[in-house]
DSSP file (Angstrom, degrees, kcal/mol; ACC not computed):
  #  RESIDUE AA STRUCTURE BP1 BP2  ACC     N-H-->O    O-->H-N    N-H-->O    O-->H-N    TCO  KAPPA ALPHA  PHI   PSI    X-CA   Y-CA   Z-CA
    1    1 A M              0   0    0      0, 0.0     2,-0.5     0, 0.0     0, 0.0   0.000 360.0 360.0 360.0 132.4   78.2   57.5  101.4
    2    2 A K        -     0   0    0      0, 0.0     3,-0.0     0, 0.0     0, 0.0  -0.873 360.0-137.5-106.4 132.1   74.7   57.9   99.9
    3    3 A I        -     0   0    0     -2,-0.5     5,-0.1     1,-0.1     0, 0.0  -0.714  29.6-110.4 -86.5 133.5   72.8   61.1  100.2
    4    4 A P    >>  -     0   0    0      0, 0.0     3,-1.6     0, 0.0     4,-0.8  -0.305  23.4-120.2 -61.4 147.9   69.2   60.7  101.2
    5    5 A A  T 34 S+     0   0    0      1,-0.3     3,-0.4     2,-0.2    -2,-0.0   0.803 111.5  59.6 -61.4 -31.2   66.7   61.6   98.4
    6    6 A S  T 3> S+     0   0    0      1,-0.2     4,-0.6     2,-0.2    -1,-0.3   0.654  98.3  60.6 -73.9 -14.1   65.1   64.3  100.5
    7    7 A T  H <> S+     0   0    0     -3,-1.6     4,-2.4     1,-0.1     5,-0.2   0.793  88.9  70.3 -82.5 -30.2   68.4   66.2  100.8
    8    8 A E  H  X S+     0   0    0     -4,-0.8     4,-2.5    -3,-0.4     5,-0.2   0.913  98.0  47.2 -59.2 -48.0   68.9   66.7   97.0
    9    9 A P  H  > S+     0   0    0      0, 0.0     4,-2.4     0, 0.0    -1,-0.2   0.885 111.9  52.7 -61.5 -35.9   66.1   69.3   96.6
   10   10 A F  H  X S+     0   0    0     -4,-0.6     4,-2.4     2,-0.2    -2,-0.2   0.936 111.0  45.7 -62.6 -46.1   67.4   71.2   99.7
   11   11 A L  H  X S+     0   0    0     -4,-2.4     4,-2.3     2,-0.2    -1,-0.2   0.899 113.6  48.9 -65.6 -41.3   70.9   71.4   98.3
   12   12 A L  H  X S+     0   0    0     -4,-2.5     4,-2.5    -5,-0.2    -1,-0.2   0.908 112.7  48.4 -64.5 -40.9   69.7   72.5   94.9
   13   13 A G  H  X S+     0   0    0     -4,-2.4     4,-2.5    -5,-0.2    -2,-0.2   0.888 111.1  50.1 -64.9 -40.0   67.5   75.1   96.5
   14   14 A A  H  X S+     0   0    0     -4,-2.4     4,-2.2     2,-0.2    -2,-0.2   0.903 112.1  47.5 -65.8 -40.9   70.4   76.4   98.7
   15   15 A A  H  X S+     0   0    0     -4,-2.3     4,-2.2     2,-0.2    -2,-0.2   0.925 113.4  47.4 -66.1 -44.5   72.7   76.6   95.6
   16   16 A A  H  X S+     0   0    0     -4,-2.5     4,-2.6     1,-0.2    -2,-0.2   0.895 112.5  50.4 -63.8 -39.5   70.0   78.5   93.6
   17   17 A G  H  X S+     0   0    0     -4,-2.5     4,-2.7     2,-0.2    -1,-0.2   0.890 109.2  50.8 -64.7 -40.1   69.4   80.8   96.5
   18   18 A A  H  X S+     0   0    0     -4,-2.2     4,-2.2     2,-0.2    -2,-0.2   0.913 112.4  46.7 -64.8 -41.9   73.1   81.5   96.9
   19   19 A I  H  X S+     0   0    0     -4,-2.2     4,-2.5     2,-0.2    -2,-0.2   0.934 113.9  47.8 -65.4 -45.5   73.4   82.4   93.2
   20   20 A A  H  X S+     0   0    0     -4,-2.6     4,-2.8     1,-0.2     5,-0.3   0.904 110.7  52.1 -62.0 -41.6   70.3   84.5   93.3
   21   21 A L  H  X S+     0   0    0     -4,-2.7     4,-2.7     1,-0.2    -1,-0.2   0.911 110.9  47.4 -61.3 -43.2   71.5   86.3   96.4
   22   22 A A  H  X S+     0   0    0     -4,-2.2     4,-2.5     2,-0.2     5,-0.3   0.927 113.1  47.9 -64.8 -44.9   74.9   87.1   94.8
   23   23 A V  H  X S+     0   0    0     -4,-2.5     4,-2.0     1,-0.2     5,-0.3   0.942 116.6  42.8 -62.1 -47.7   73.2   88.4   91.6
   24   24 A I  H  X>S+     0   0    0     -4,-2.8     4,-2.5    -5,-0.2     5,-1.5   0.914 114.8  50.7 -65.5 -42.5   70.8   90.6   93.5
   25   25 A G  H  <5S+     0   0    0     -4,-2.7     6,-2.2    -5,-0.3     4,-0.3   0.912 115.7  39.5 -63.4 -44.5   73.4   91.8   95.9
   26   26 A F  H  <5S+     0   0    0     -4,-2.5    -1,-0.2    -5,-0.2    -2,-0.2   0.810 123.6  39.1 -78.6 -28.9   76.0   92.8   93.3
   27   27 A N  H  <5S+     0   0    0     -4,-2.0    -2,-0.2    -5,-0.3    -3,-0.2   0.890 139.2   1.7 -87.8 -41.2   73.5   94.3   90.8
   28   28 A W  T  <5S+     0   0    0     -4,-2.5    -3,-0.2    -5,-0.3    -2,-0.1   0.553 117.3  70.3-124.5 -12.7   71.0   96.0   93.0
   29   29 A G  S   <S-     0   0    0     -5,-1.5    -3,-0.2    -4,-0.3    -4,-0.2   0.530 100.4-113.8 -89.8  -5.6   72.1   95.7   96.6
   30   30 A G        +     0   0    0      1,-0.3    -4,-0.2    -5,-0.2     2,-0.1   0.537  63.9 147.5  87.0   5.6   75.1   97.9   96.4
   31   31 A W        -     0   0    0     -6,-2.2     2,-0.3    -9,-0.1    -1,-0.3  -0.450  22.7-178.3 -70.6 149.3   77.7   95.2   97.0
   32   32 A M        -     0   0    0     -2,-0.1     2,-0.1     4,-0.0    -5,-0.0  -0.988  27.1-110.5-146.1 157.8   81.0   95.7   95.2
   33   33 A T     >  -     0   0    0     -2,-0.3     4,-2.4     1,-0.1     5,-0.2  -0.334  39.7-104.7 -77.7 167.8   84.3   94.0   94.8
   34   34 A A  H  > S+     0   0    0      1,-0.2     4,-2.1     2,-0.2     5,-0.2   0.904 121.9  49.7 -61.7 -41.9   87.4   95.3   96.4
   35   35 A S  H  > S+     0   0    0      1,-0.2     4,-2.1     2,-0.2    -1,-0.2   0.891 110.9  49.7 -66.7 -38.1   88.7   96.6   93.1
   36   36 A K  H  > S+     0   0    0      2,-0.2     4,-2.4     1,-0.2    -1,-0.2   0.893 111.0  49.2 -67.1 -39.3   85.4   98.4   92.3
   37   37 A S  H  X S+     0   0    0     -4,-2.4     4,-2.4     2,-0.2    -2,-0.2   0.867 110.3  51.2 -69.5 -34.6   85.3  100.0   95.7
   38   38 A E  H  X S+     0   0    0     -4,-2.1     4,-2.3     2,-0.2    -2,-0.2   0.908 111.3  47.9 -66.1 -41.2   88.9  101.2   95.3
   39   39 A E  H  X S+     0   0    0     -4,-2.1     4,-2.4     2,-0.2    -2,-0.2   0.913 111.8  50.2 -63.9 -42.8   88.0  102.7   91.9
   40   40 A F  H  X S+     0   0    0     -4,-2.4     4,-2.3     1,-0.2    -2,-0.2   0.915 111.7  47.9 -60.4 -45.0   84.9  104.3   93.5
   41   41 A A  H  X S+     0   0    0     -4,-2.4     4,-2.3     2,-0.2    -1,-0.2   0.886 110.8  51.6 -65.1 -39.5   87.0  105.8   96.3
   42   42 A R  H  X S+     0   0    0     -4,-2.3     4,-2.5     2,-0.2    -2,-0.2   0.920 110.7  47.7 -64.5 -43.4   89.6  107.1   93.8
   43   43 A V  H  X S+     0   0    0     -4,-2.4     4,-2.3     1,-0.2    -2,-0.2   0.926 113.0  48.1 -63.6 -44.8   87.0  108.8   91.7
   44   44 A R  H  X S+     0   0    0     -4,-2.3     4,-2.1     1,-0.2    -1,-0.2   0.883 111.9  50.3 -64.1 -37.7   85.4  110.4   94.8
   45   45 A T  H  X S+     0   0    0     -4,-2.3     4,-2.4     2,-0.2    -2,-0.2   0.922 109.7  50.1 -65.5 -44.3   88.8  111.6   96.1
   46   46 A D  H  X S+     0   0    0     -4,-2.5     4,-2.3     1,-0.2    -2,-0.2   0.904 110.4  50.5 -60.6 -41.4   89.7  113.1   92.7
   47   47 A Q  H  X S+     0   0    0     -4,-2.3     4,-2.4     1,-0.2    -1,-0.2   0.896 110.2  49.9 -63.6 -40.1   86.3  114.9   92.7
   48   48 A A  H  X S+     0   0    0     -4,-2.1     4,-1.9     2,-0.2    -2,-0.2   0.900 109.7  50.9 -65.9 -40.4   86.9  116.3   96.2
   49   49 A V  H  X S+     0   0    0     -4,-2.4     4,-2.5     2,-0.2     5,-0.2   0.927 111.3  47.7 -62.4 -45.1   90.4  117.5   95.2
   50   50 A V  H  X S+     0   0    0     -4,-2.3     4,-2.3     1,-0.2    -2,-0.2   0.920 110.4  52.2 -61.8 -43.9   89.0  119.3   92.2
   51   51 A K  H  < S+     0   0    0     -4,-2.4    -1,-0.2     1,-0.2    -2,-0.2   0.851 115.4  41.5 -62.1 -34.9   86.3  120.9   94.3
   52   52 A L  H  < S+     0   0    0     -4,-1.9     4,-0.4    -5,-0.1    -1,-0.2   0.826 118.9  42.8 -82.0 -33.2   88.8  122.2   96.8
   53   53 A L  H  X S+     0   0    0     -4,-2.5     4,-1.9    -5,-0.2     3,-0.4   0.750  96.4  73.5 -89.4 -24.4   91.5  123.3   94.4
   54   54 A A  H  X S+     0   0    0     -4,-2.3     4,-2.4     1,-0.2     5,-0.2   0.902  95.0  52.6 -59.4 -43.0   89.3  125.1   91.7
   55   55 A P  H  > S+     0   0    0      0, 0.0     4,-2.3     0, 0.0    -1,-0.2   0.847 107.1  53.5 -63.0 -30.1   88.6  128.1   94.0
   56   56 A I  H  > S+     0   0    0     -3,-0.4     4,-2.4    -4,-0.4    -2,-0.2   0.911 108.5  49.9 -66.6 -41.2   92.3  128.5   94.6
   57   57 A C  H  X S+     0   0    0     -4,-1.9     4,-2.3     2,-0.2    -1,-0.2   0.924 110.6  49.2 -61.0 -45.6   92.8  128.6   90.8
   58   58 A V  H  X S+     0   0    0     -4,-2.4     4,-2.5     1,-0.2    -2,-0.2   0.912 110.9  50.4 -61.1 -42.9   90.1  131.2   90.4
   59   59 A A  H  X S+     0   0    0     -4,-2.3     4,-1.9     1,-0.2    -1,-0.2   0.899 110.1  49.5 -63.8 -40.7   91.6  133.3   93.2
   60   60 A Q  H  X S+     0   0    0     -4,-2.4     4,-0.7    31,-0.2    -1,-0.2   0.891 110.7  50.9 -64.9 -38.6   95.1  133.1   91.5
   61   61 A F  H >< S+     0   0    0     -4,-2.3     3,-0.8     1,-0.2    -2,-0.2   0.930 110.5  49.0 -62.3 -45.3   93.5  134.1   88.2
   62   62 A Q  H 3< S+     0   0    0     -4,-2.5     5,-0.2     1,-0.2    -1,-0.2   0.828 107.4  54.9 -66.0 -32.3   91.8  137.1   89.9
   63   63 A K  H 3< S+     0   0    0     -4,-1.9    -1,-0.2    -5,-0.2    -2,-0.2   0.641  82.2 108.4 -77.3 -13.4   95.0  138.3   91.6
   64   64 A D  S X< S-     0   0    0     -3,-0.8     3,-1.7    -4,-0.7     4,-0.2  -0.436  74.7-133.4 -64.1 133.2   96.8  138.4   88.3
   65   65 A P  T 3  S+     0   0    0      0, 0.0     3,-0.3     0, 0.0    -1,-0.2   0.790 108.0  47.7 -59.3 -26.5   97.5  142.0   87.2
   66   66 A K  T 3> S+     0   0    0      1,-0.2     4,-2.8     2,-0.1     5,-0.2  -0.041  75.2 126.9-102.1  31.5   96.2  141.2   83.7
   67   67 A A  H <> S+     0   0    0     -3,-1.7     4,-2.5     1,-0.2     5,-0.2   0.887  71.2  48.7 -59.8 -43.9   93.1  139.4   85.0
   68   68 A Q  H  > S+     0   0    0     -3,-0.3     4,-1.9     2,-0.2    -1,-0.2   0.922 114.9  44.3 -65.3 -43.3   90.6  141.3   82.9
   69   69 A A  H  > S+     0   0    0      1,-0.2     4,-2.1     2,-0.2    -2,-0.2   0.905 114.3  50.3 -66.3 -40.6   92.6  140.9   79.7
   70   70 A S  H  X S+     0   0    0     -4,-2.8     4,-2.8     1,-0.2    -2,-0.2   0.869 108.3  52.7 -65.6 -36.1   93.2  137.2   80.4
   71   71 A L  H  X S+     0   0    0     -4,-2.5     4,-2.6    -5,-0.2    -1,-0.2   0.889 108.0  51.3 -66.7 -38.2   89.4  136.8   81.1
   72   72 A A  H  X S+     0   0    0     -4,-1.9     4,-1.2     2,-0.2    -2,-0.2   0.911 111.9  46.6 -64.0 -41.3   88.7  138.3   77.7
   73   73 A V  H  X S+     0   0    0     -4,-2.1     4,-0.7     2,-0.2     3,-0.3   0.927 112.1  51.1 -65.0 -44.2   91.2  135.9   76.0
   74   74 A L  H >< S+     0   0    0     -4,-2.8     3,-1.1     1,-0.2    -2,-0.2   0.916 109.3  49.6 -58.9 -44.9   89.7  133.0   77.9
   75   75 A M  H 3< S+     0   0    0     -4,-2.6    -1,-0.2     1,-0.3    -2,-0.2   0.765 106.8  57.2 -68.0 -24.3   86.1  133.9   76.9
   76   76 A G  H 3< S+     0   0    0     -4,-1.2    -1,-0.3    -3,-0.3    -2,-0.2   0.608  93.5  87.2 -80.5 -12.1   87.3  134.1   73.2
   77   77 A K  S << S-     0   0    0     -3,-1.1     5,-0.1    -4,-0.7     2,-0.0  -0.500  90.3 -97.4 -86.7 156.0   88.6  130.6   73.3
   78   78 A D    >>  -     0   0    0     -2,-0.2     3,-1.5     1,-0.1     4,-0.9  -0.364  38.9-110.0 -64.6 152.9   86.6  127.5   72.5
   79   79 A R  H >> S+     0   0    0      1,-0.3     3,-0.6     2,-0.2     4,-0.5   0.858 118.5  52.0 -55.6 -39.3   85.3  125.7   75.5
   80   80 A W  H 34 S+     0   0    0      1,-0.2     4,-0.3     2,-0.1    -1,-0.3   0.640 110.3  49.5 -76.5 -12.7   87.6  122.7   75.0
   81   81 A D  H <> S+     0   0    0     -3,-1.5     4,-1.9     2,-0.1    -1,-0.2   0.556  89.8  81.6 -97.4 -10.5   90.7  125.1   74.8
   82   82 A Q  H <X S+     0   0    0     -4,-0.9     4,-2.1    -3,-0.6     5,-0.2   0.886  88.6  52.2 -65.9 -39.3   89.9  127.1   78.0
   83   83 A A  H  X S+     0   0    0     -4,-0.5     4,-2.5     1,-0.2    -1,-0.2   0.899 108.8  51.3 -64.6 -39.2   91.4  124.5   80.4
   84   84 A D  H  > S+     0   0    0     -4,-0.3     4,-3.0     2,-0.2    -1,-0.2   0.894 108.4  52.2 -63.6 -38.5   94.6  124.5   78.4
   85   85 A Y  H  X S+     0   0    0     -4,-1.9     4,-1.9     2,-0.2    -2,-0.2   0.911 110.3  47.7 -63.1 -42.2   94.7  128.3   78.6
   86   86 A V  H  X>S+     0   0    0     -4,-2.1     5,-1.1     2,-0.2     6,-0.9   0.907 114.1  47.3 -65.8 -41.7   94.3  128.2   82.4
   87   87 A R  H ><5S+     0   0    0     -4,-2.5     3,-1.2     1,-0.2    -2,-0.2   0.939 113.3  47.3 -63.9 -47.2   97.0  125.5   82.7
   88   88 A E  H 3<5S+     0   0    0     -4,-3.0    -1,-0.2     1,-0.3    -2,-0.2   0.809 106.3  59.1 -66.7 -29.1   99.4  127.4   80.5
   89   89 A G  H 3<5S-     0   0    0     -4,-1.9    -1,-0.3    -5,-0.2    -2,-0.2   0.641 110.2-124.1 -73.3 -13.6   98.8  130.6   82.3
   90   90 A G  T X<5S+     0   0    0     -3,-1.2     3,-0.8    -4,-0.6    -3,-0.2   0.452  79.2 118.2  87.5   0.5   99.9  129.0   85.5
   91   91 A W  T 3 <S+     0   0    0     -5,-1.1   -31,-0.2     1,-0.2    -4,-0.2   0.781  72.1  54.7 -72.8 -25.5   96.8  129.7   87.5
   92   92 A A  T 3  S+     0   0    0     -6,-0.9     2,-0.6    -5,-0.1    10,-0.5   0.515  84.8  98.2 -86.5  -4.4   96.0  126.0   88.0
   93   93 A T  S <  S-     0   0    0     -3,-0.8     3,-0.1     8,-0.2     7,-0.1  -0.749  79.3-126.9 -83.0 123.5   99.4  125.3   89.5
   94   94 A M    >   -     0   0    0     -2,-0.6     3,-2.4     1,-0.1     5,-0.1  -0.388  32.7 -88.2 -73.7 146.9   99.0  125.4   93.3
   95   95 A P  T 3  S+     0   0    0      0, 0.0    -1,-0.1     0, 0.0     3,-0.1  -0.280 114.0  12.0 -55.5 131.8  101.1  127.7   95.4
   96   96 A G  T 3  S+     0   0    0      1,-0.3     2,-0.3    -3,-0.1    -2,-0.1   0.406  99.9 126.5  82.2  -2.3  104.3  125.9   96.4
   97   97 A S    <   -     0   0    0     -3,-2.4    -1,-0.3     1,-0.1    -4,-0.0  -0.660  39.5-176.0 -92.5 143.3  103.8  123.1   94.0
   98   98 A T        +     0   0    0     -2,-0.3    -1,-0.1    -3,-0.1     2,-0.1   0.389  57.2 103.7-109.5  -2.3  106.3  122.0   91.4
   99   99 A A  S    S-     0   0    0      1,-0.1    -5,-0.1    -5,-0.1     3,-0.1  -0.363  85.1 -92.0 -77.5 158.6  104.0  119.4   89.8
  100  100 A D        -     0   0    0      1,-0.1    -1,-0.1    -2,-0.1    -2,-0.1  -0.407  54.3 -95.4 -64.3 145.9  102.2  119.9   86.6
  101  101 A P        -     0   0    0      0, 0.0     2,-0.3     0, 0.0    -8,-0.2  -0.334  40.1-106.3 -66.4 147.6   98.7  121.4   87.1
  102  102 A N     >  -     0   0    0    -10,-0.5     4,-2.2     1,-0.1     5,-0.2  -0.583  19.6-143.7 -74.8 128.7   95.8  119.0   87.2
  103  103 A R  H  > S+     0   0    0     -2,-0.3     4,-2.4     1,-0.2     5,-0.2   0.883 100.1  52.9 -62.5 -39.1   93.7  119.1   84.1
  104  104 A D  H  > S+     0   0    0      2,-0.2     4,-2.3     1,-0.2    -1,-0.2   0.881 109.1  49.3 -66.1 -37.0   90.5  118.6   86.0
  105  105 A V  H  > S+     0   0    0      2,-0.2     4,-2.5     1,-0.2    -1,-0.2   0.925 111.6  49.1 -65.9 -43.7   91.3  121.5   88.3
  106  106 A A  H  X S+     0   0    0     -4,-2.2     4,-2.6     1,-0.2    -2,-0.2   0.882 111.4  49.9 -62.5 -38.5   92.1  123.7   85.3
  107  107 A E  H  X S+     0   0    0     -4,-2.4     4,-2.3     2,-0.2    -2,-0.2   0.920 112.1  46.3 -67.5 -43.7   88.8  122.7   83.6
  108  108 A A  H  X S+     0   0    0     -4,-2.3     4,-2.2     2,-0.2    -2,-0.2   0.885 113.5  50.4 -64.8 -38.3   86.7  123.4   86.7
  109  109 A C  H  X S+     0   0    0     -4,-2.5     4,-2.6     2,-0.2    -2,-0.2   0.930 110.2  48.9 -64.3 -46.5   88.5  126.7   87.1
  110  110 A A  H  X S+     0   0    0     -4,-2.6     4,-2.6     1,-0.2    -2,-0.2   0.891 111.1  50.7 -62.7 -39.5   87.9  127.7   83.5
  111  111 A K  H  X S+     0   0    0     -4,-2.3     4,-2.0     2,-0.2    -1,-0.2   0.920 111.4  47.6 -63.9 -43.1   84.2  126.8   83.8
  112  112 A A  H  X>S+     0   0    0     -4,-2.2     5,-3.2     1,-0.2     4,-0.6   0.902 114.1  47.0 -65.0 -40.6   83.9  128.9   87.0
  113  113 A L  H  <5S+     0   0    0     -4,-2.6     3,-0.4     3,-0.2    -2,-0.2   0.901 111.2  51.0 -67.2 -40.6   85.7  131.8   85.3
  114  114 A A  H  <5S+     0   0    0     -4,-2.6    -1,-0.2     1,-0.2    -2,-0.2   0.858 116.0  41.1 -66.2 -34.2   83.5  131.5   82.2
  115  115 A K  H  <5S-     0   0    0     -4,-2.0    -1,-0.2    -5,-0.2    -2,-0.2   0.515 110.5-126.4 -86.8  -6.0   80.4  131.5   84.3
  116  116 A R  T  <5 +     0   0    0     -4,-0.6     2,-1.0    -3,-0.4    -3,-0.2   0.912  50.7 160.5  57.7  45.8   81.9  134.2   86.4
  117  117 A E      <       0   0    0     -5,-3.2    -1,-0.2     1,-0.2    -4,-0.1  -0.423 360.0 360.0 -92.0  58.0   81.2  132.2   89.6
  118  118 A F              0   0    0     -2,-1.0    -1,-0.2    -5,-0.1    -5,-0.1   0.332 360.0 360.0-139.4 360.0   83.7  134.1   91.7
């Protein structure tokens, strides 16, 4: 089968247009692959969990009988050690949970406590 000569420019243009559409769509159009959208959803979910659980951590810290002394110790620690202090103190462990505390929750809690956003 022979393709007419006038069809070749059309096919080349269609192929170039499809490639351009894909490049523009994935780079600037907001298109994403399934794996990228799953990663995006996971990150957003993790951020939402931290945002919801950090105030619980702060409340648990405040209810501690030694809260003022613990806050003084927390403020005396380096910024990168504050989350570990909150985790080790048990304030980042959610009520009823047996799982290890989430590091991101402990970090958000320590930041809120250090800024006294409670």
